[in-house]
C-alpha positions in Angstrom: -16.5 -35.9 6.3 -14.8 -36.5 3.0 -17.0 -37.4 0.0 -16.0 -40.6 -1.6 -17.3 -39.5 -5.1 -17.2 -35.8 -6.2 -19.6 -33.9 -8.4 -18.9 -34.5 -12.1 -16.9 -32.1 -14.1 -17.7 -31.5 -17.8 -15.1 -30.7 -20.5 -15.7 -27.4 -22.1 -14.7 -26.5 -25.8 -11.2 -25.2 -24.5 -10.4 -28.6 -23.0 -11.7 -30.5 -26.0 -9.6 -28.4 -28.3 -6.5 -29.2 -26.1 -7.4 -32.9 -26.2 -7.3 -32.6 -30.0 -3.9 -31.1 -30.0 -2.4 -33.5 -27.9 -3.7 -36.4 -30.0 -2.3 -34.8 -33.1 1.1 -34.4 -31.5 0.8 -38.0 -30.2 0.1 -39.3 -33.8 3.0 -37.2 -35.3 5.4 -38.8 -32.6 4.2 -42.3 -33.5 4.4 -41.7 -37.3 7.9 -40.4 -37.0 9.1 -43.0 -34.5 9.3 -40.6 -31.6 8.5 -43.4 -29.1 7.3 -46.9 -28.8 4.1 -47.3 -26.8 4.4 -49.4 -23.8 2.1 -50.4 -20.9 2.8 -48.8 -17.6 4.6 -46.1 -19.2 4.5 -43.7 -16.4 6.6 -46.0 -14.3 8.9 -47.6 -16.7 9.3 -45.7 -19.9 12.1 -43.2 -19.5 13.0 -41.0 -22.4 14.4 -37.5 -21.4 14.3 -36.3 -25.0 10.5 -37.0 -25.2 10.2 -35.1 -22.0 12.0 -32.1 -23.5 9.7 -32.2 -26.6 6.7 -32.1 -24.1 8.2 -29.2 -22.4 8.6 -27.4 -25.7 4.8 -27.9 -26.3 4.2 -26.1 -22.9 2.9 -29.5 -21.5 5.3 -29.7 -18.4 4.8 -27.5 -15.3 1.3 -26.7 -16.7 -0.1 -25.7 -13.3 3.1 -23.7 -12.3 2.5 -20.0 -12.4 4.2 -18.1 -15.1 6.1 -16.2 -12.6 8.0 -19.6 -11.7 8.7 -20.6 -15.3 5.4 -22.5 -15.7 2.3 -21.9 -17.9 -0.4 -21.0 -15.5 -2.8 -23.6 -16.7 -5.5 -25.5 -14.7 -5.4 -28.9 -13.2 -8.2 -29.9 -15.7 -5.9 -28.9 -18.7 -3.1 -31.0 -17.1 -5.4 -33.8 -16.6 -6.4 -33.8 -20.4 -2.7 -33.9 -21.4 -1.5 -36.6 -19.1 -4.7 -38.8 -19.9 -4.0 -38.6 -23.6 -0.3 -39.5 -23.1 -0.9 -42.4 -20.8 -3.6 -43.8 -23.1 -1.1 -43.7 -25.8 1.6 -45.4 -23.8 3.9 -42.5 -24.2 7.3 -42.4 -22.2 6.6 -40.0 -19.4 8.6 -41.3 -16.4 11.4 -39.0 -16.6 9.4 -35.9 -15.4 6.5 -37.7 -13.9 7.1 -37.4 -10.2 8.5 -33.8 -10.3 5.5 -32.6 -12.5 2.7 -34.7 -10.7 3.4 -34.0 -7.0 6.7 -32.2 -6.3 5.6 -29.0 -8.2 2.3 -28.8 -6.5 3.9 -29.5 -3.0 6.7 -26.7 -3.6 3.7 -24.2 -4.6 1.8 -25.1 -1.5 4.5 -25.4 1.1 7.8 -24.3 -0.3 9.6 -21.1 0.4 10.0 -18.4 -2.3 13.7 -19.3 -2.6 12.8 -23.0 -3.2 10.1 -22.0 -5.7 12.4 -20.1 -7.9 15.1 -22.6 -7.6 13.2 -25.7 -8.7 10.0 -24.8 -10.4 11.5 -23.3 -13.7 13.6 -26.4 -14.1 10.7 -28.7 -13.6 8.8 -26.8 -16.2 11.7 -27.2 -18.6 12.1 -31.0 -17.9 15.5 -30.4 -16.6 15.2 -31.0 -12.7 14.1 -34.4 -11.8 12.8 -35.6 -8.5 12.3 -39.0 -6.7 10.0 -39.5 -3.8 11.5 -40.8 -0.5 8.4 -42.1 1.5 8.4 -46.0 1.8 11.1 -47.9 4.0 11.9 -51.5 4.4 9.8 -51.8 7.6 7.2 -49.2 6.6 5.4 -49.3 3.4 1.9 -47.8 3.3 2.0 -47.1 6.9 4.0 -44.0 6.7 3.4 -42.9 10.3 5.9 -45.6 11.2 8.9 -44.4 9.2 12.2 -45.0 10.9 14.4 -42.4 9.0 15.6 -39.8 11.5 16.6 -36.1 11.0 18.8 -34.6 13.8 19.4 -30.9 14.2 22.8 -29.7 13.0 24.5 -26.5 12.7 22.8 -24.6 9.8 20.6 -27.6 9.0 19.7 -31.2 9.7 21.5 -34.6 9.3 19.3 -37.4 7.9 19.9 -41.1 8.6 17.8 -44.0 7.4 16.7 -46.0 4.2 14.1 -45.4 1.7 12.9 -48.2 -0.6 11.0 -48.5 -3.9 12.4 -45.0 -4.8 11.6 -44.9 -8.4 14.3 -43.5 -10.6 16.5 -42.2 -7.8 19.5 -43.3 -9.7 18.6 -40.8 -12.4 16.9 -38.0 -10.3 18.7 -34.8 -9.0 16.8 -34.6 -5.7 14.5 -36.5 -3.5 11.6 -35.3 -1.2 12.3 -37.4 2.0 9.9 -37.9 5.0 11.8 -38.2 8.1 11.1 -38.2 12.0 12.2 -35.1 13.7 10.8 -35.7 16.9 10.3 -38.9 19.1 7.2 -41.0 18.3 4.2 -39.8 20.4 2.1 -42.8 21.4 -1.0 -40.5 21.5 -0.4 -39.1 18.0 1.7 -41.3 15.6 1.5 -38.6 12.9 3.2 -36.0 14.9 6.9 -35.2 14.7 7.3 -36.0 11.0 9.1 -33.5 8.5 9.9 -33.3 4.7 13.4 -32.5 3.3 14.8 -31.8 -0.2 17.8 -34.0 -0.5 20.3 -33.5 -3.0 21.0 -37.1 -4.2 24.6 -36.2 -5.1 25.2 -35.3 -1.4 28.0 -37.0 0.7 26.5 -40.1 2.5 23.8 -40.8 -0.2 24.0 -44.4 -1.5 21.7 -45.7 -4.2 21.3 -49.3 -4.9 19.3 -50.8 -7.7 16.3 -53.0 -7.2 15.9 -54.9 -10.6 12.4 -56.1 -11.2 11.8 -59.9 -12.3 11.3 -58.5 -15.9 14.8 -57.1 -15.9 13.9 -53.5 -15.7 15.7 -51.2 -13.3 13.4 -48.2 -12.0 13.2 -49.0 -8.3 16.1 -48.4 -5.8 17.0 -48.4 -2.3 18.4 -45.0 -1.0 20.6 -45.3 2.0 21.1 -42.0 3.9 24.1 -41.9 6.2 24.3 -38.7 8.2 23.4 -36.7 5.0 23.4 -32.9 5.7 20.4 -31.0 4.5 20.6 -27.2 5.0 17.8 -25.3 6.6 16.9 -23.8 3.3 15.9 -27.3 1.9 13.2 -28.0 4.7 10.0 -28.3 2.8 7.3 -26.6 4.8 7.2 -26.7 8.5 9.1 -28.9 10.8 6.7 -31.4 12.4 4.1 -30.7 9.7 5.2 -33.7 7.4 2.1 -35.8 7.8 -0.3 -32.9 6.8 2.0 -32.2 3.9 2.3 -35.9 2.8 -1.4 -36.5 2.9 -2.0 -33.3 1.0 0.4 -34.5 -1.7 -1.3 -38.0 -2.0 -4.4 -36.6 -3.5 -2.0 -35.6 -6.4 -0.4 -39.2 -6.3 -3.5 -41.3 -6.0 -6.1 -39.7 -8.2 -4.6 -39.3 -11.6 -5.3 -41.2 -14.8 -2.2 -43.1 -14.3 -4.2 -45.1 -11.8 -6.5 -46.7 -14.3 -4.6 -46.3 -17.7 -1.5 -48.3 -17.1 -2.9 -51.2 -19.1 -5.2 -49.2 -21.4 -2.7 -49.9 -24.3 -3.3 -53.5 -23.8 -7.1 -53.0 -23.7 -6.9 -51.3 -27.2 -4.7 -54.0 -28.6 -7.4 -56.6 -27.5 -10.1 -54.7 -29.0 -8.2 -54.4 -32.4 -7.5 -58.1 -32.4 -11.1 -58.9 -31.8 -12.2 -56.4 -34.5 -9.9 -58.3 -36.9 -11.1 -61.7 -36.0 -7.6 -62.6 -34.6 -9.2 -63.3 -31.2 -12.9 -64.3 -30.3 -15.2 -61.4 -29.5 -16.0 -61.3 -25.8 -18.6 -59.1 -24.1 -16.3 -58.7 -21.1 -14.3 -56.2 -23.2 -17.2 -53.8 -23.0 -17.4 -54.1 -19.3 -13.7 -52.9 -19.0 -14.4 -49.9 -21.3 -17.4 -49.1 -18.9 -15.1 -49.2 -16.0 -12.6 -47.1 -17.6 -15.2 -44.5 -18.6 -16.5 -44.3 -15.0 -12.9 -44.0 -13.7 -12.3 -41.2 -16.1 -15.2 -39.3 -14.7 -14.3 -39.7 -11.3 -10.5 -38.8 -11.8 -11.6 -35.7 -13.9 -13.9 -34.7 -11.0 -10.8 -35.0 -8.5 -8.9 -32.7 -10.9 -11.8 -30.2 -10.7 -11.8 -30.4 -6.9 -8.0 -29.8 -6.9 -8.6 -26.8 -9.2 -11.0 -25.4 -6.8 -8.8 -25.9 -3.9 -11.1 -28.5 -2.3 -10.2 -31.5 -0.2 -10.0 -34.6 -2.4 -8.1 -37.3 -0.3 -10.9 -39.7 0.1 -12.1 -39.4 -3.5 -8.6 -39.9 -4.7 -8.3 -43.0 -2.5 -11.4 -44.4 -4.3 -10.0 -43.6 -7.7 -6.8 -45.3 -6.9 -8.4 -48.4 -5.3 -10.8 -49.0 -8.1 -8.5 -47.9 -10.9 -5.5 -50.1 -10.0 -7.9 -53.1 -9.5 -9.1 -52.5 -13.0 -5.6 -52.3 -14.5 -4.8 -55.7 -12.9 -8.1 -57.2 -14.1 -7.3 -56.3 -17.6 -3.9 -57.9 -17.5 -5.4 -61.1 -16.1 -8.2 -61.0 -18.8 -5.5 -60.8 -21.4 -3.6 -63.7 -20.0 -6.7 -66.0 -20.7 -5.8 -65.6 -24.5 -2.1 -66.4 -24.4 -2.5 -70.1 -24.4 -4.1 -70.2 -27.8 -2.7 -69.8 -31.2 -3.0 -66.7 -33.5 -2.4 -64.1 -30.8 -0.9 -61.0 -32.3 2.6 -60.1 -31.2 1.5 -56.8 -29.9 -1.1 -58.3 -27.7 1.2 -60.9 -26.4 4.0 -58.5 -25.6 1.7 -56.0 -23.9 0.0 -58.8 -22.1 3.5 -60.2 -20.8 4.6 -56.8 -19.6 1.3 -56.1 -17.9 1.3 -59.2 -16.0 4.8 -58.8 -14.9 4.0 -55.3 -13.6 0.5 -56.3 -12.2 1.7 -57.1 -8.6 2.7 -53.5 -8.1 -0.4 -51.9 -9.4 -2.3 -52.3 -6.1 0.7 -51.6 -3.8 2.4 -48.5 -5.2 0.9 -45.2 -3.9 -0.7 -47.2 -0.9 -1.9 -50.7 -0.7 -5.7 -51.4 -1.1 -6.1 -52.3 2.5 -4.5 -48.9 3.6 -6.8 -47.1 1.1 -10.0 -48.9 2.2 -9.1 -47.7 5.7 -8.7 -44.1 4.3 -12.2 -44.4 2.7 -13.8 -45.8 5.8 -12.3 -43.0 8.0 -13.6 -40.5 5.4 -17.0 -41.9 5.6 -17.0 -41.7 9.4 -16.8 -45.5 9.8 -13.6 -45.5 11.9 
């Protein structure tokens, strides 16, 4: 049975020193105009030059072994770096998916050739990935994906559609989940496989999905008999469900699941401190929730470092964290009708409210996560 809350992890002097370094770097970037802080920066703030500056610091590919061009650091060290960047609203979108989940998946399931081909570029911020899981008729229920992969000479041909594929129009490759065997009524999770799709391949068509705030980071990706050679199968044919669920622990548990609106929370705090907004005790409750989520997410990073199972705990962090993010956005909205609201608060609140519907959907809806948690507790 999976544990919904993992034992606490305590930061040692090494991690505290790293946190201080990252904060110093962020201060310098802000003072020199290196970036403009934004809410939801891991999803919508694309800046490839900032990504390269992070790579120069050794803060990309941190958990990739040095033999594959990485830095051989721990998941806890990576957690500290990403938490500080997210809290500052730094533009980390360009490398996010490759660094967060593709690199660990390649290390766990990839061939030696795949590791040497992709991991050094990920660590340099030069090889960018999108994730092809969701489909128009299959959102959080990944077992129902309709994309098919058929055997061909020397590889596979993939046909289907992926949706909400973040930054596919900018990425080099996509990890696609496809069905390689007919649906087994007794085991819907069987017969799924993962493929590394070159997004420049013939038969790939990428169409933009523009959000209501005018941003374009989502896409539909149409795969029309796209050929993928055998060397680009990720892991084992038919083992896709196991691989995806392993990957979701990285996707669901990180600090991005509770810090998307942290910048807004800080702006509200500063406005209250200056008397521009009335002081409200609810603010303290939000910081308490963030502090608890920090501990829970850090504990998951510790479990991943030890190679322990963390899928249930990751689902808890994601469900509680994204609800907190949305609650902060709605709390800020209560102040927007009055006068004297600082422009920084108004801008951040407007952006957070527009992004808010996606918080509890992306990475798995709360309803699906509640089912994962219940199953982990032995209740389903």
